[in-house]
C-alpha positions in Angstrom: 17.7 -33.8 -16.3 19.4 -34.5 -12.5 21.3 -31.1 -13.1 18.3 -29.7 -14.2 16.3 -30.3 -11.2 19.3 -30.0 -8.9 19.7 -26.8 -10.6 16.0 -25.7 -10.2 15.7 -26.5 -6.5 18.4 -25.0 -5.6 17.2 -21.5 -6.7 13.3 -22.0 -5.7 15.8 -23.3 -2.0 17.7 -19.8 -2.5 13.9 -17.9 -3.1 12.5 -19.0 -0.1 15.3 -18.4 2.1 15.7 -14.8 0.8 11.9 -14.4 1.3 12.6 -15.8 4.9 15.9 -14.4 5.4 13.5 -10.7 5.0 11.5 -11.4 8.3 14.7 -12.8 10.7 16.5 -9.5 8.9 13.5 -7.1 10.2 12.4 -8.3 13.1 16.4 -7.8 14.5 15.4 -4.6 15.3 14.0 -3.2 18.1 11.5 -1.4 17.3 10.0 -4.5 14.9 10.5 -7.4 17.5 8.6 -5.5 20.4 6.0 -4.8 17.4 6.1 -9.0 17.1 6.3 -9.4 20.6 2.7 -7.0 21.8 1.1 -8.2 18.1 2.1 -11.3 16.1 0.1 -13.8 18.4 -3.5 -11.8 18.8 -3.0 -10.7 15.4 -2.3 -14.5 13.9 -5.5 -15.6 15.5 -6.8 -13.6 13.6 -5.6 -14.3 10.7 -5.9 -18.0 10.8 -9.4 -17.8 11.7 -10.1 -15.1 8.4 -8.9 -18.8 6.3 -6.1 -16.5 5.2 -3.0 -18.9 6.1 0.6 -18.7 7.4 1.2 -17.3 3.6 -1.0 -14.9 2.2 -0.3 -11.3 0.4 -1.9 -8.0 1.1 -3.7 -4.9 -0.8 -3.8 -1.9 1.1 -6.6 0.8 -0.1 -6.5 4.4 1.4 -9.5 7.1 1.4 -8.6 10.3 2.0 -12.1 12.5 2.6 -13.0 9.2 4.8 -10.1 9.3 6.4 -9.8 5.1 6.3 -7.3 2.4 5.3 -7.5 -1.1 4.5 -6.3 -4.0 4.7 -6.9 -6.6 2.7 -5.9 -9.8 2.4 -6.1 -13.7 0.6 -3.8 -16.8 1.0 -1.6 -18.3 -1.8 -3.3 -20.2 -3.5 -6.7 -18.2 -3.0 -8.1 -15.5 -5.8 -9.4 -12.9 -4.2 -8.8 -10.5 -1.0 -11.3 -9.9 1.5 -10.8 -7.8 4.2 -9.3 -8.0 7.4 -8.2 -4.9 9.4 -9.5 -1.1 8.4 -7.5 1.2 10.1 -7.9 5.4 10.2 -6.2 8.4 9.7 -4.5 10.0 12.9 -4.0 13.0 11.0 -4.3 15.0 6.9 -2.7 17.4 5.3 -3.8 18.9 2.2 -7.1 18.3 0.5 -8.4 15.6 -2.1 -6.4 15.7 -5.2 -3.4 14.4 -6.2 0.2 15.5 -5.2 1.5 17.6 -7.5 4.8 19.2 -6.8 8.0 18.7 -3.8 6.0 21.2 -0.9 2.8 21.1 -1.8 1.8 18.8 0.7 -0.5 17.5 -0.9 -1.1 13.2 -0.8 -0.9 10.8 -3.2 -3.7 9.7 -5.5 -2.8 6.7 -7.4 -1.9 3.2 -8.6 0.9 2.2 -6.2 3.2 -0.1 -4.0 5.5 -0.8 -0.6 9.2 0.3 -1.5 10.4 0.7 1.9 10.6 -0.9 5.2 11.7 1.8 7.6 12.3 0.2 11.6 14.4 2.6 12.1 11.9 5.3 11.1 11.8 8.8 12.8 8.3 8.4 13.2 8.1 5.3 15.2 7.4 2.7 12.1 7.5 3.0 8.6 6.1 2.4 5.1 7.2 3.9 1.8 5.1 4.4 -1.3 6.4 4.3 -4.9 6.0 8.3 -5.9 6.5 9.4 -7.6 4.9 6.9 -11.2 5.0 8.0 -14.5 2.2 9.7 -13.5 2.9 11.6 -11.3 5.8 12.5 -13.1 4.1 14.0 -16.5 1.8 15.9 -14.0 4.4 17.9 -12.9 5.8 19.1 -15.8 9.7 20.3 -16.7 11.4 21.5 -14.0 9.6 21.1 -12.0 10.0 18.5 -8.7 6.9 16.3 -8.6 8.4 15.0 -4.2 9.5 11.3 -2.6 9.6 10.1 1.2 5.6 9.5 1.0 5.1 6.4 3.5 2.1 5.2 6.0 3.5 6.1 8.9 3.0 6.2 12.8 3.5 8.9 14.9 0.4 11.7 14.1 1.9 13.8 12.1 1.8 14.8 8.7 2.7 16.5 5.3 1.7 14.5 2.5 1.9 10.7 3.6 -0.9 8.5 5.8 0.2 8.9 9.3 -1.4 6.2 11.7 -1.3 5.5 15.8 2.5 3.7 16.8 0.4 1.1 17.4 -1.4 0.6 14.5 1.7 1.0 12.4 3.2 -2.3 14.1 0.1 -4.4 13.2 0.2 -2.3 9.5 3.5 -3.4 9.0 4.2 -6.6 9.9 1.6 -7.6 7.7 3.9 -6.5 5.5 6.3 -7.9 6.9 4.5 -11.5 6.8 3.1 -11.0 2.8 6.8 -10.2 2.0 8.2 -12.4 4.2 5.7 -15.5 2.2 6.6 -13.3 -1.6 5.1 -11.0 -2.3 7.3 -9.0 -4.0 4.7 -5.9 -4.2 2.3 -4.7 -1.4 -0.2 -2.3 -3.4 -1.3 1.4 -2.1 -3.6 2.3 -4.2 -4.6 5.5 -2.5 -8.1 7.1 -4.0 -9.3 11.1 -3.0 -12.6 8.8 -2.1 -14.6 6.3 -2.3 -15.4 6.2 -6.3 -18.8 5.7 -6.6 -20.4 7.3 -9.2 -22.6 9.5 -6.5 -19.1 10.3 -4.6 -17.4 11.7 -8.6 -20.8 14.1 -9.5 -20.8 15.1 -6.3 -17.1 16.4 -6.0 -16.3 16.6 -9.6 -18.3 19.7 -8.8 -16.4 20.7 -5.5 -13.4 20.4 -7.7 -13.4 20.5 -11.6 -9.9 20.7 -12.2 -9.5 17.3 -10.8 -12.2 15.3 -12.4 -10.7 14.3 -15.4 -7.6 12.6 -13.9 -10.5 11.2 -11.0 -11.6 9.3 -13.9 -8.5 7.7 -14.6 -8.5 7.1 -10.8 -11.9 6.0 -11.3 -11.9 2.1 -13.6 -9.1 1.3 -10.1 -11.7 1.3 -8.1 -15.0 -0.5 -9.9 -12.7 -3.1 -10.6 -11.1 -4.2 -7.3 -15.3 -3.5 -5.9 -16.4 -6.1 -8.8 -13.4 -8.3 -8.1 -11.3 -8.2 -5.2 -8.6 -7.8 -6.6 -5.5 -5.4 -8.0 -7.1 -4.4 -11.3 -4.2 -4.4 -13.9 -3.7 -0.2 -14.0 -0.6 1.1 -16.8 0.1 4.7 -16.8 -0.3 6.0 -20.3 0.2 9.6 -21.3 -0.2 10.7 -17.8 -3.0 8.7 -17.0 -4.7 6.0 -15.3 -5.7 2.4 -18.2 -7.2 0.0 -16.3 -7.7 -3.1 -18.8 
């Protein structure tokens, strides 16, 4: 029994060290260190005032038509997220409708998560999104490339990414580092064509009828979050999103 307890404690210690080492590793990079020096003291005051504590999780909702990126946070002991910040896109690429093929200039639409923290990006700082997923591959079809390298980044230029100003990406980036360091392995990034209310669905589906069926598979995830303030349980089934 003592051996089992010691093994468990050692494993827990290694997990905590690995998490803490993520921030320690990131902050060694000049741009990340500068972002922390410039932004974290003030940002942390708002984090603490919001009741999120020093151990929080993060969720990102992005809306292409509105050009808004929302940061939602929750204390790791809490059950639901609350809105912390809203940032404006500083440039746009393509139109509404999902990304289909490499080089189409489209920003993806769907349910993703952050899979890359790039402290040496050509666009100041950048957070990679795990596009393409199974739904994207199904849409692209055999023999065609869906594209890749989709980021939330600084520097107001874009070909399919979500650009913020350098000052804004500093805040989003270090919030992501803090959430990852607190143990959040996957930070959700939900990219919608617009706020998916019934009224907007009717309006934009009439304008873009080819996208209507795909958007119908996105809307339940949006509505579930609006109702529950938590990430919906979304599966990727036969080229569509299914909310359980």
